[in-house]
BALOBA-1460 file (C-alpha; in Angstrom, 3 decimals):
// residues 375
<rec num="1" residu="m" x="-33.596" y="-12.045" z="4.912"/>
<rec num="2" residu="s" x="-32.411" y="-8.714" z="6.338"/>
<rec num="3" residu="i" x="-28.958" y="-8.450" z="7.866"/>
<rec num="4" residu="s" x="-28.234" y="-6.964" z="11.270"/>
<rec num="5" residu="k" x="-27.512" y="-3.260" z="11.468"/>
<rec num="6" residu="i" x="-24.464" y="-2.314" z="13.525"/>
<rec num="7" residu="a" x="-23.750" y="1.238" z="14.660"/>
<rec num="8" residu="v" x="-20.015" y="1.842" z="15.076"/>
<rec num="9" residu="l" x="-18.945" y="4.728" z="17.295"/>
<rec num="10" residu="m" x="-15.573" y="6.249" z="16.488"/>
<rec num="11" residu="e" x="-13.906" y="9.005" z="18.446"/>
<rec num="12" residu="f" x="-11.235" y="10.543" z="16.225"/>
<rec num="13" residu="p" x="-11.722" y="12.425" z="12.928"/>
<rec num="14" residu="s" x="-8.283" y="11.215" z="11.824"/>
<rec num="15" residu="a" x="-7.874" y="7.648" z="10.585"/>
<rec num="16" residu="l" x="-5.403" y="6.382" z="13.182"/>
<rec num="17" residu="g" x="-4.202" y="2.809" z="13.657"/>
<rec num="18" residu="g" x="-7.251" y="1.581" z="15.567"/>
<rec num="19" residu="e" x="-9.642" y="3.088" z="13.072"/>
<rec num="20" residu="r" x="-7.804" y="1.627" z="10.077"/>
<rec num="21" residu="s" x="-7.613" y="-1.817" z="11.701"/>
<rec num="22" residu="f" x="-11.328" y="-1.882" z="12.367"/>
<rec num="23" residu="l" x="-12.189" y="-0.618" z="8.895"/>
<rec num="24" residu="s" x="-10.263" y="-3.540" z="7.421"/>
<rec num="25" residu="i" x="-12.385" y="-5.904" z="9.483"/>
<rec num="26" residu="v" x="-15.742" y="-4.392" z="8.528"/>
<rec num="27" residu="q" x="-14.770" y="-4.409" z="4.856"/>
<rec num="28" residu="e" x="-14.413" y="-8.172" z="5.178"/>
<rec num="29" residu="l" x="-17.841" y="-8.414" z="6.801"/>
<rec num="30" residu="r" x="-19.903" y="-5.862" z="4.908"/>
<rec num="31" residu="e" x="-21.953" y="-8.572" z="3.208"/>
<rec num="32" residu="k" x="-22.903" y="-10.096" z="6.564"/>
<rec num="33" residu="f" x="-23.679" y="-6.914" z="8.526"/>
<rec num="34" residu="a" x="-24.870" y="-3.421" z="7.630"/>
<rec num="35" residu="f" x="-22.425" y="-0.971" z="9.195"/>
<rec num="36" residu="t" x="-23.061" y="2.722" z="9.826"/>
<rec num="37" residu="f" x="-20.367" y="4.866" z="11.409"/>
<rec num="38" residu="l" x="-21.221" y="7.476" z="14.018"/>
<rec num="39" residu="a" x="-18.168" y="9.697" z="14.103"/>
<rec num="40" residu="p" x="-16.885" y="13.294" z="13.859"/>
<rec num="41" residu="r" x="-16.742" y="14.789" z="10.384"/>
<rec num="42" residu="k" x="-14.214" y="17.062" z="8.663"/>
<rec num="43" residu="g" x="-11.229" y="14.775" z="8.873"/>
<rec num="44" residu="d" x="-9.326" y="11.918" z="7.240"/>
<rec num="45" residu="l" x="-11.761" y="9.385" z="8.660"/>
<rec num="46" residu="e" x="-14.712" y="10.977" z="6.861"/>
<rec num="47" residu="k" x="-12.809" y="10.882" z="3.559"/>
<rec num="48" residu="l" x="-11.831" y="7.262" z="4.081"/>
<rec num="49" residu="l" x="-15.378" y="6.198" z="4.939"/>
<rec num="50" residu="a" x="-16.644" y="7.932" z="1.811"/>
<rec num="51" residu="t" x="-13.989" y="6.209" z="-0.303"/>
<rec num="52" residu="l" x="-15.014" y="2.834" z="1.129"/>
<rec num="53" residu="n" x="-18.691" y="3.678" z="0.612"/>
<rec num="54" residu="f" x="-19.674" y="3.286" z="4.269"/>
<rec num="55" residu="p" x="-22.492" y="5.522" z="5.540"/>
<rec num="56" residu="q" x="-21.558" y="8.033" z="8.236"/>
<rec num="57" residu="i" x="-23.703" y="9.986" z="10.661"/>
<rec num="58" residu="e" x="-22.075" y="12.879" z="12.471"/>
<rec num="59" residu="f" x="-21.717" y="12.272" z="16.192"/>
<rec num="60" residu="s" x="-19.079" y="13.374" z="18.688"/>
<rec num="61" residu="l" x="-18.572" y="13.599" z="22.429"/>
<rec num="62" residu="r" x="-17.127" y="17.066" z="21.839"/>
<rec num="63" residu="d" x="-18.834" y="20.262" z="20.742"/>
<rec num="64" residu="a" x="-17.799" y="22.538" z="17.873"/>
<rec num="65" residu="s" x="-15.202" y="24.263" z="20.059"/>
<rec num="66" residu="g" x="-13.618" y="20.954" z="21.051"/>
<rec num="67" residu="l" x="-14.965" y="20.890" z="24.619"/>
<rec num="68" residu="r" x="-16.380" y="17.687" z="26.093"/>
<rec num="69" residu="r" x="-20.188" y="17.624" z="26.041"/>
<rec num="70" residu="d" x="-22.299" y="16.698" z="29.050"/>
<rec num="71" residu="d" x="-23.261" y="13.036" z="29.040"/>
<rec num="72" residu="a" x="-26.947" y="13.915" z="29.148"/>
<rec num="73" residu="d" x="-26.666" y="16.004" z="25.997"/>
<rec num="74" residu="a" x="-24.604" y="13.410" z="24.097"/>
<rec num="75" residu="i" x="-26.809" y="10.504" z="25.206"/>
<rec num="76" residu="s" x="-29.962" y="12.318" z="24.142"/>
<rec num="77" residu="e" x="-28.588" y="12.777" z="20.629"/>
<rec num="78" residu="l" x="-27.189" y="9.245" z="20.420"/>
<rec num="79" residu="s" x="-30.417" y="7.633" z="21.651"/>
<rec num="80" residu="q" x="-32.381" y="9.517" z="19.008"/>
<rec num="81" residu="l" x="-29.995" y="8.385" z="16.263"/>
<rec num="82" residu="l" x="-30.166" y="4.750" z="17.363"/>
<rec num="83" residu="s" x="-33.946" y="4.823" z="17.489"/>
<rec num="84" residu="t" x="-34.383" y="6.595" z="14.159"/>
<rec num="85" residu="h" x="-32.124" y="4.191" z="12.270"/>
<rec num="86" residu="q" x="-33.231" y="1.077" z="14.181"/>
<rec num="87" residu="f" x="-29.787" y="-0.354" z="14.833"/>
<rec num="88" residu="d" x="-29.453" y="-3.851" z="16.320"/>
<rec num="89" residu="l" x="-26.067" y="-3.546" z="18.021"/>
<rec num="90" residu="l" x="-23.750" y="-0.761" z="19.165"/>
<rec num="91" residu="h" x="-19.950" y="-1.101" z="18.896"/>
<rec num="92" residu="a" x="-17.645" y="1.472" z="20.502"/>
<rec num="93" residu="n" x="-14.213" y="1.577" z="18.888"/>
<rec num="94" residu="s" x="-12.234" y="3.163" z="21.736"/>
<rec num="95" residu="l" x="-11.724" y="3.013" z="25.492"/>
<rec num="96" residu="t" x="-13.244" y="6.482" z="25.994"/>
<rec num="97" residu="l" x="-16.376" y="5.608" z="24.063"/>
<rec num="98" residu="s" x="-16.663" y="2.269" z="25.866"/>
<rec num="99" residu="r" x="-16.582" y="4.007" z="29.241"/>
<rec num="100" residu="f" x="-19.145" y="6.537" z="28.027"/>
<rec num="101" residu="l" x="-21.546" y="3.803" z="26.927"/>
<rec num="102" residu="g" x="-20.974" y="1.778" z="30.080"/>
<rec num="103" residu="r" x="-21.960" y="4.544" z="32.463"/>
<rec num="104" residu="n" x="-25.047" y="5.263" z="30.359"/>
<rec num="105" residu="l" x="-25.988" y="1.674" z="29.584"/>
<rec num="106" residu="s" x="-29.546" y="2.020" z="30.901"/>
<rec num="107" residu="h" x="-30.382" y="4.136" z="27.854"/>
<rec num="108" residu="f" x="-29.768" y="1.279" z="25.404"/>
<rec num="109" residu="s" x="-32.007" y="-1.664" z="24.598"/>
<rec num="110" residu="m" x="-29.494" y="-3.409" z="22.343"/>
<rec num="111" residu="p" x="-26.202" y="-5.272" z="22.893"/>
<rec num="112" residu="v" x="-23.240" y="-2.947" z="23.458"/>
<rec num="113" residu="v" x="-19.650" y="-3.951" z="22.649"/>
<rec num="114" residu="g" x="-16.512" y="-2.043" z="23.571"/>
<rec num="115" residu="h" x="-13.167" y="-2.274" z="21.762"/>
<rec num="116" residu="i" x="-10.119" y="-1.634" z="23.942"/>
<rec num="117" residu="r" x="-6.925" y="-0.553" z="22.190"/>
<rec num="118" residu="d" x="-5.217" y="1.353" z="25.021"/>
<rec num="119" residu="m" x="-3.718" y="0.445" z="28.389"/>
<rec num="120" residu="m" x="-4.579" y="3.247" z="30.781"/>
<rec num="121" residu="k" x="-5.112" y="3.602" z="34.512"/>
<rec num="122" residu="l" x="-8.794" y="3.838" z="35.388"/>
<rec num="123" residu="s" x="-10.857" y="4.956" z="38.347"/>
<rec num="124" residu="k" x="-13.074" y="2.472" z="40.195"/>
<rec num="125" residu="g" x="-16.049" y="4.107" z="38.512"/>
<rec num="126" residu="s" x="-14.611" y="3.568" z="35.037"/>
<rec num="127" residu="i" x="-13.791" y="-0.059" z="35.849"/>
<rec num="128" residu="s" x="-17.393" y="-0.573" z="36.917"/>
<rec num="129" residu="d" x="-18.655" y="1.158" z="33.754"/>
<rec num="130" residu="l" x="-16.619" y="-1.094" z="31.469"/>
<rec num="131" residu="s" x="-17.755" y="-4.210" z="33.334"/>
<rec num="132" residu="r" x="-21.363" y="-3.415" z="32.477"/>
<rec num="133" residu="l" x="-20.938" y="-3.779" z="28.718"/>
<rec num="134" residu="d" x="-21.980" y="-7.026" z="27.055"/>
<rec num="135" residu="q" x="-18.499" y="-7.679" z="25.659"/>
<rec num="136" residu="l" x="-15.098" y="-6.017" z="25.743"/>
<rec num="137" residu="i" x="-12.800" y="-6.926" z="22.862"/>
<rec num="138" residu="c" x="-9.101" y="-6.504" z="23.720"/>
<rec num="139" residu="v" x="-6.458" y="-6.347" z="20.995"/>
<rec num="140" residu="s" x="-3.973" y="-8.544" z="22.885"/>
<rec num="141" residu="e" x="-3.652" y="-10.838" z="25.874"/>
<rec num="142" residu="a" x="-1.441" y="-8.176" z="27.481"/>
<rec num="143" residu="t" x="-4.323" y="-5.705" z="27.189"/>
<rec num="144" residu="r" x="-6.864" y="-8.200" z="28.517"/>
<rec num="145" residu="n" x="-4.634" y="-9.140" z="31.469"/>
<rec num="146" residu="y" x="-4.030" y="-5.475" z="32.231"/>
<rec num="147" residu="y" x="-7.713" y="-4.704" z="32.655"/>
<rec num="148" residu="e" x="-8.515" y="-7.987" z="34.384"/>
<rec num="149" residu="t" x="-5.830" y="-7.236" z="36.978"/>
<rec num="150" residu="m" x="-7.278" y="-3.758" z="37.377"/>
<rec num="151" residu="g" x="-10.658" y="-5.257" z="38.255"/>
<rec num="152" residu="v" x="-12.720" y="-5.273" z="35.060"/>
<rec num="153" residu="n" x="-15.107" y="-8.240" z="34.985"/>
<rec num="154" residu="s" x="-13.087" y="-11.046" z="33.380"/>
<rec num="155" residu="e" x="-16.253" y="-12.599" z="31.907"/>
<rec num="156" residu="r" x="-16.632" y="-9.532" z="29.712"/>
<rec num="157" residu="l" x="-13.040" y="-9.538" z="28.417"/>
<rec num="158" residu="l" x="-12.091" y="-11.321" z="25.206"/>
<rec num="159" residu="t" x="-8.922" y="-11.136" z="23.122"/>
<rec num="160" residu="i" x="-9.191" y="-10.790" z="19.353"/>
<rec num="161" residu="y" x="-5.964" y="-9.922" z="17.566"/>
<rec num="162" residu="n" x="-5.988" y="-7.425" z="14.755"/>
<rec num="163" residu="g" x="-5.385" y="-9.094" z="11.438"/>
<rec num="164" residu="i" x="-3.998" y="-7.996" z="8.128"/>
<rec num="165" residu="d" x="-4.160" y="-9.039" z="4.492"/>
<rec num="166" residu="v" x="-0.514" y="-9.705" z="3.731"/>
<rec num="167" residu="e" x="-1.155" y="-9.877" z="-0.011"/>
<rec num="168" residu="h" x="-2.383" y="-6.259" z="0.056"/>
<rec num="169" residu="y" x="1.085" y="-5.044" z="1.073"/>
<rec num="170" residu="p" x="3.711" y="-5.032" z="-1.673"/>
<rec num="171" residu="q" x="7.330" y="-5.899" z="-1.002"/>
<rec num="172" residu="k" x="8.792" y="-4.114" z="-4.022"/>
<rec num="173" residu="p" x="9.181" y="-0.355" z="-3.511"/>
<rec num="174" residu="a" x="8.309" y="2.380" z="-5.963"/>
<rec num="175" residu="k" x="11.457" y="4.341" z="-4.978"/>
<rec num="176" residu="y" x="9.842" y="7.770" z="-4.989"/>
<rec num="177" residu="l" x="11.114" y="8.685" z="-1.513"/>
<rec num="178" residu="y" x="14.506" y="9.486" z="-3.000"/>
<rec num="179" residu="d" x="12.955" y="12.102" z="-5.235"/>
<rec num="180" residu="e" x="10.593" y="13.425" z="-2.559"/>
<rec num="181" residu="l" x="13.363" y="13.923" z="-0.012"/>
<rec num="182" residu="g" x="16.185" y="14.781" z="-2.375"/>
<rec num="183" residu="c" x="18.371" y="11.871" z="-1.236"/>
<rec num="184" residu="p" x="20.959" y="10.021" z="-3.321"/>
<rec num="185" residu="p" x="20.083" y="6.449" z="-4.419"/>
<rec num="186" residu="i" x="22.602" y="5.014" z="-1.954"/>
<rec num="187" residu="t" x="20.436" y="6.215" z="0.950"/>
<rec num="188" residu="k" x="18.774" y="3.721" z="3.255"/>
<rec num="189" residu="f" x="15.728" y="4.654" z="5.315"/>
<rec num="190" residu="a" x="14.830" y="3.881" z="8.912"/>
<rec num="191" residu="a" x="11.300" y="4.898" z="9.871"/>
<rec num="192" residu="t" x="9.371" y="5.466" z="13.062"/>
<rec num="193" residu="i" x="5.621" y="5.524" z="12.475"/>
<rec num="194" residu="g" x="2.920" y="6.509" z="14.918"/>
<rec num="195" residu="q" x="1.257" y="9.312" z="16.795"/>
<rec num="196" residu="i" x="3.918" y="11.513" z="18.405"/>
<rec num="197" residu="g" x="3.492" y="11.378" z="22.166"/>
<rec num="198" residu="l" x="5.155" y="10.198" z="25.350"/>
<rec num="199" residu="r" x="3.877" y="6.633" z="25.064"/>
<rec num="200" residu="k" x="5.473" y="6.077" z="21.656"/>
<rec num="201" residu="g" x="8.993" y="6.684" z="22.960"/>
<rec num="202" residu="h" x="10.249" y="9.097" z="20.303"/>
<rec num="203" residu="s" x="12.554" y="10.697" z="22.878"/>
<rec num="204" residu="s" x="14.535" y="7.440" z="23.187"/>
<rec num="205" residu="l" x="15.070" y="7.338" z="19.449"/>
<rec num="206" residu="i" x="16.101" y="10.983" z="19.239"/>
<rec num="207" residu="a" x="18.574" y="10.417" z="22.088"/>
<rec num="208" residu="a" x="20.046" y="7.430" z="20.245"/>
<rec num="209" residu="l" x="20.258" y="9.090" z="16.830"/>
<rec num="210" residu="p" x="23.653" y="10.811" z="17.131"/>
<rec num="211" residu="e" x="25.421" y="7.505" z="17.789"/>
<rec num="212" residu="i" x="23.408" y="5.652" z="15.144"/>
<rec num="213" residu="a" x="23.962" y="8.352" z="12.534"/>
<rec num="214" residu="m" x="27.705" y="8.492" z="13.166"/>
<rec num="215" residu="n" x="28.096" y="4.734" z="12.611"/>
<rec num="216" residu="c" x="25.635" y="4.489" z="9.693"/>
<rec num="217" residu="p" x="26.390" y="7.474" z="7.433"/>
<rec num="218" residu="d" x="24.234" y="6.311" z="4.496"/>
<rec num="219" residu="w" x="21.045" y="6.153" z="6.558"/>
<rec num="220" residu="h" x="18.277" y="8.749" z="6.825"/>
<rec num="221" residu="f" x="15.509" y="8.721" z="9.425"/>
<rec num="222" residu="l" x="11.799" y="9.232" z="8.805"/>
<rec num="223" residu="i" x="9.499" y="10.418" z="11.587"/>
<rec num="224" residu="i" x="5.993" y="9.674" z="10.308"/>
<rec num="225" residu="g" x="3.026" y="10.814" z="12.369"/>
<rec num="226" residu="e" x="1.474" y="13.825" z="14.050"/>
<rec num="227" residu="c" x="1.085" y="15.106" z="17.591"/>
<rec num="228" residu="y" x="-2.704" y="15.138" z="17.919"/>
<rec num="229" residu="s" x="-2.871" y="16.151" z="21.559"/>
<rec num="230" residu="g" x="-3.596" y="19.817" z="22.195"/>
<rec num="231" residu="k" x="-2.040" y="19.723" z="25.668"/>
<rec num="232" residu="q" x="0.808" y="22.127" z="26.275"/>
<rec num="233" residu="e" x="3.084" y="19.357" z="27.537"/>
<rec num="234" residu="s" x="2.535" y="17.407" z="24.308"/>
<rec num="235" residu="r" x="3.352" y="20.416" z="22.150"/>
<rec num="236" residu="e" x="6.467" y="21.089" z="24.199"/>
<rec num="237" residu="y" x="7.461" y="17.429" z="23.863"/>
<rec num="238" residu="l" x="7.347" y="17.675" z="20.064"/>
<rec num="239" residu="e" x="9.214" y="20.981" z="20.082"/>
<rec num="240" residu="n" x="11.933" y="19.503" z="22.308"/>
<rec num="241" residu="l" x="12.323" y="16.536" z="19.970"/>
<rec num="242" residu="k" x="12.847" y="18.796" z="16.973"/>
<rec num="243" residu="n" x="15.237" y="21.047" z="18.900"/>
<rec num="244" residu="s" x="17.309" y="18.016" z="19.910"/>
<rec num="245" residu="v" x="17.617" y="16.962" z="16.275"/>
<rec num="246" residu="d" x="18.681" y="20.476" z="15.262"/>
<rec num="247" residu="q" x="21.250" y="20.688" z="18.053"/>
<rec num="248" residu="s" x="22.749" y="17.331" z="17.100"/>
<rec num="249" residu="g" x="23.345" y="18.559" z="13.550"/>
<rec num="250" residu="l" x="21.129" y="15.889" z="11.990"/>
<rec num="251" residu="s" x="18.444" y="18.085" z="10.475"/>
<rec num="252" residu="n" x="19.470" y="17.106" z="6.946"/>
<rec num="253" residu="r" x="19.074" y="13.392" z="7.764"/>
<rec num="254" residu="v" x="15.926" y="13.438" z="9.890"/>
<rec num="255" residu="h" x="12.717" y="13.992" z="7.932"/>
<rec num="256" residu="w" x="9.490" y="14.916" z="9.736"/>
<rec num="257" residu="l" x="6.870" y="13.654" z="7.296"/>
<rec num="258" residu="g" x="3.779" y="14.202" z="9.460"/>
<rec num="259" residu="y" x="0.609" y="12.207" z="8.828"/>
<rec num="260" residu="r" x="0.674" y="10.063" z="5.699"/>
<rec num="261" residu="d" x="-2.175" y="8.129" z="4.139"/>
<rec num="262" residu="d" x="0.185" y="6.111" z="1.928"/>
<rec num="263" residu="i" x="1.864" y="3.960" z="4.605"/>
<rec num="264" residu="h" x="1.413" y="0.811" z="2.517"/>
<rec num="265" residu="e" x="3.393" y="2.509" z="-0.259"/>
<rec num="266" residu="l" x="6.039" y="3.991" z="2.036"/>
<rec num="267" residu="l" x="6.852" y="0.814" z="3.955"/>
<rec num="268" residu="p" x="8.289" y="-1.144" z="0.997"/>
<rec num="269" residu="q" x="10.787" y="1.705" z="0.606"/>
<rec num="270" residu="v" x="11.858" y="1.485" z="4.252"/>
<rec num="271" residu="d" x="14.859" y="-0.663" z="5.200"/>
<rec num="272" residu="l" x="14.190" y="-0.732" z="8.941"/>
<rec num="273" residu="l" x="11.239" y="0.085" z="11.194"/>
<rec num="274" residu="i" x="12.223" y="1.397" z="14.629"/>
<rec num="275" residu="h" x="9.404" y="1.212" z="17.165"/>
<rec num="276" residu="p" x="10.641" y="2.539" z="20.542"/>
<rec num="277" residu="a" x="7.237" y="2.597" z="22.294"/>
<rec num="278" residu="r" x="6.944" y="2.721" z="26.061"/>
<rec num="279" residu="q" x="3.537" y="1.096" z="25.751"/>
<rec num="280" residu="e" x="2.025" y="-0.841" z="22.854"/>
<rec num="281" residu="p" x="-1.155" y="-2.919" z="23.226"/>
<rec num="282" residu="f" x="-0.822" y="-4.368" z="19.692"/>
<rec num="283" residu="g" x="0.682" y="-2.024" z="17.126"/>
<rec num="284" residu="r" x="-0.879" y="-2.011" z="13.665"/>
<rec num="285" residu="v" x="2.260" y="-0.475" z="12.188"/>
<rec num="286" residu="l" x="4.185" y="-3.571" z="13.306"/>
<rec num="287" residu="l" x="1.696" y="-5.749" z="11.427"/>
<rec num="288" residu="e" x="2.021" y="-3.557" z="8.355"/>
<rec num="289" residu="a" x="5.813" y="-3.474" z="8.411"/>
<rec num="290" residu="a" x="5.984" y="-7.234" z="8.857"/>
<rec num="291" residu="a" x="3.522" y="-7.731" z="5.993"/>
<rec num="292" residu="c" x="5.886" y="-5.736" z="3.779"/>
<rec num="293" residu="g" x="8.885" y="-7.794" z="4.859"/>
<rec num="294" residu="v" x="10.564" y="-4.875" z="6.653"/>
<rec num="295" residu="a" x="13.084" y="-5.626" z="9.398"/>
<rec num="296" residu="i" x="11.859" y="-4.430" z="12.800"/>
<rec num="297" residu="v" x="13.516" y="-3.206" z="15.996"/>
<rec num="298" residu="a" x="10.876" y="-2.760" z="18.687"/>
<rec num="299" residu="t" x="10.543" y="-2.533" z="22.427"/>
<rec num="300" residu="d" x="9.444" y="-5.574" z="24.402"/>
<rec num="301" residu="v" x="6.243" y="-4.018" z="25.742"/>
<rec num="302" residu="g" x="2.523" y="-4.849" z="25.789"/>
<rec num="303" residu="g" x="1.343" y="-7.243" z="23.120"/>
<rec num="304" residu="t" x="4.405" y="-6.941" z="20.880"/>
<rec num="305" residu="t" x="5.841" y="-10.304" z="21.983"/>
<rec num="306" residu="e" x="2.516" y="-11.932" z="21.121"/>
<rec num="307" residu="m" x="2.978" y="-10.726" z="17.556"/>
<rec num="308" residu="l" x="6.740" y="-10.973" z="17.003"/>
<rec num="309" residu="v" x="9.430" y="-13.354" z="18.277"/>
<rec num="310" residu="d" x="12.727" y="-11.871" z="19.408"/>
<rec num="311" residu="q" x="15.711" y="-12.770" z="17.203"/>
<rec num="312" residu="e" x="13.411" y="-14.565" z="14.756"/>
<rec num="313" residu="s" x="10.911" y="-12.063" z="13.359"/>
<rec num="314" residu="a" x="12.163" y="-8.910" z="15.105"/>
<rec num="315" residu="l" x="14.811" y="-7.589" z="17.462"/>
<rec num="316" residu="l" x="13.139" y="-6.711" z="20.760"/>
<rec num="317" residu="i" x="14.723" y="-4.445" z="23.350"/>
<rec num="318" residu="t" x="13.811" y="-2.851" z="26.669"/>
<rec num="319" residu="s" x="12.058" y="0.509" z="26.582"/>
<rec num="320" residu="d" x="13.650" y="3.816" z="27.579"/>
<rec num="321" residu="d" x="17.182" y="2.602" z="26.880"/>
<rec num="322" residu="p" x="18.726" y="4.794" z="24.144"/>
<rec num="323" residu="h" x="22.114" y="3.068" z="24.423"/>
<rec num="324" residu="q" x="20.683" y="-0.398" z="23.793"/>
<rec num="325" residu="l" x="18.494" y="1.012" z="21.039"/>
<rec num="326" residu="a" x="21.546" y="2.538" z="19.364"/>
<rec num="327" residu="d" x="23.610" y="-0.669" z="19.649"/>
<rec num="328" residu="v" x="20.889" y="-2.909" z="18.217"/>
<rec num="329" residu="c" x="20.025" y="-0.493" z="15.408"/>
<rec num="330" residu="i" x="23.657" y="-0.071" z="14.381"/>
<rec num="331" residu="s" x="24.160" y="-3.848" z="14.336"/>
<rec num="332" residu="i" x="21.181" y="-4.530" z="12.080"/>
<rec num="333" residu="m" x="21.743" y="-1.455" z="9.899"/>
<rec num="334" residu="q" x="25.222" y="-2.718" z="9.091"/>
<rec num="335" residu="n" x="24.008" y="-6.207" z="8.153"/>
<rec num="336" residu="s" x="21.785" y="-6.329" z="5.079"/>
<rec num="337" residu="h" x="21.495" y="-10.130" z="5.159"/>
<rec num="338" residu="a" x="20.215" y="-10.065" z="8.745"/>
<rec num="339" residu="r" x="17.662" y="-7.402" z="7.798"/>
<rec num="340" residu="q" x="16.426" y="-9.500" z="4.898"/>
<rec num="341" residu="r" x="16.134" y="-12.602" z="7.097"/>
<rec num="342" residu="l" x="14.200" y="-10.751" z="9.814"/>
<rec num="343" residu="g" x="11.856" y="-9.207" z="7.269"/>
<rec num="344" residu="e" x="11.115" y="-12.515" z="5.553"/>
<rec num="345" residu="q" x="10.422" y="-14.303" z="8.833"/>
<rec num="346" residu="a" x="8.249" y="-11.454" z="10.079"/>
<rec num="347" residu="r" x="6.131" y="-11.642" z="6.917"/>
<rec num="348" residu="q" x="5.776" y="-15.412" z="7.277"/>
<rec num="349" residu="r" x="4.704" y="-15.115" z="10.916"/>
<rec num="350" residu="i" x="2.040" y="-12.504" z="10.177"/>
<rec num="351" residu="h" x="0.781" y="-14.552" z="7.233"/>
<rec num="352" residu="s" x="0.362" y="-17.663" z="9.393"/>
<rec num="353" residu="h" x="-0.833" y="-16.149" z="12.695"/>
<rec num="354" residu="f" x="-2.591" y="-12.809" z="12.127"/>
<rec num="355" residu="t" x="-4.780" y="-12.962" z="9.052"/>
<rec num="356" residu="l" x="-7.546" y="-10.491" z="8.422"/>
<rec num="357" residu="a" x="-9.966" y="-13.320" z="7.707"/>
<rec num="358" residu="s" x="-9.399" y="-14.871" z="11.127"/>
<rec num="359" residu="s" x="-9.840" y="-11.548" z="12.926"/>
<rec num="360" residu="a" x="-13.022" y="-10.769" z="10.989"/>
<rec num="361" residu="k" x="-14.455" y="-14.214" z="11.741"/>
<rec num="362" residu="s" x="-13.880" y="-13.728" z="15.476"/>
<rec num="363" residu="h" x="-15.571" y="-10.310" z="15.468"/>
<rec num="364" residu="a" x="-18.532" y="-11.699" z="13.566"/>
<rec num="365" residu="q" x="-18.866" y="-14.488" z="16.115"/>
<rec num="366" residu="v" x="-19.043" y="-11.990" z="18.991"/>
<rec num="367" residu="w" x="-21.737" y="-9.910" z="17.302"/>
<rec num="368" residu="n" x="-23.772" y="-12.909" z="16.186"/>
<rec num="369" residu="d" x="-23.689" y="-14.472" z="19.646"/>
<rec num="370" residu="l" x="-24.968" y="-11.270" z="21.240"/>
<rec num="371" residu="l" x="-27.641" y="-10.779" z="18.583"/>
<rec num="372" residu="m" x="-28.873" y="-14.341" z="19.060"/>
<rec num="373" residu="k" x="-29.444" y="-13.694" z="22.775"/>
<rec num="374" residu="i" x="-32.012" y="-10.968" z="22.077"/>
<rec num="375" residu="q" x="-33.981" y="-12.831" z="19.432"/>
């Protein structure tokens, strides 16, 4: 008996959080569905797909110069690919791709699923486009409620949490960060991990660092992630962050590590994860840190409170409040027993509530239900 063929559209050539989360799910389900990825080449995602032995076909909404293609041009190419390879279902792994498929739905004769991992304001046209898809998977109840309130058809919206295989994430570090960064063994590390942009709240952390650093002299700070946006305001934002660190005299204690593909190896070496996001639908890095038993300070935004419980499995604070961020970080940095307790309880919560197997089962149910309707 042949298995159903699913075409997965991905937007970014870099393997960001949403891409890595979804790849974990399809790895669990590769014996039940045949997945082919339609995505841009020449990036980390292509390398990762090759490593995992998933087939990839080059497809992008942007041309070689990075400009957005006309819908008619992109749809013509996509329709030909779908027909040639005889796919049974189409899954869009981003909000942008979901909107694109929704406004061009008449071109498809198969079920179309959108995966929503962002919380963004939409036009009435985009709301209508999303409502046309067969199913919209949201990564948290906060995300689902956001779009339902905005006017997206509630019958199309479904929450499926990202899951994670806790056993895949070690708790014992390999201690190579000391050598890499030239730090003495007494050093403790606080990390912020994620794409550098306004929504991730790096500016709040940078504003809080002078006070934190003064009260916690043995701590160094890791900024892990890139600024992928080509907009001038985004580039200026990153430049201003680095200038602020230089002006505060903390350049020797703040390490800009850029994109790393070894997060699962870095996290066990981190003593505290600081996640100052202004918006967070359901952060994969929080799942990963918790799986590694790392203590977490995060902002109480989006789906974070669905994942972590304040004072039990994390310390949750309001966003855009550098003074509160500094106070909470200093308190937990100076208390190793409290950090250990938070990390252990975070790991236990992820292990009991957000397993990869459960997430994969829910995705499979959505696809199977839609495929059954067309048989």
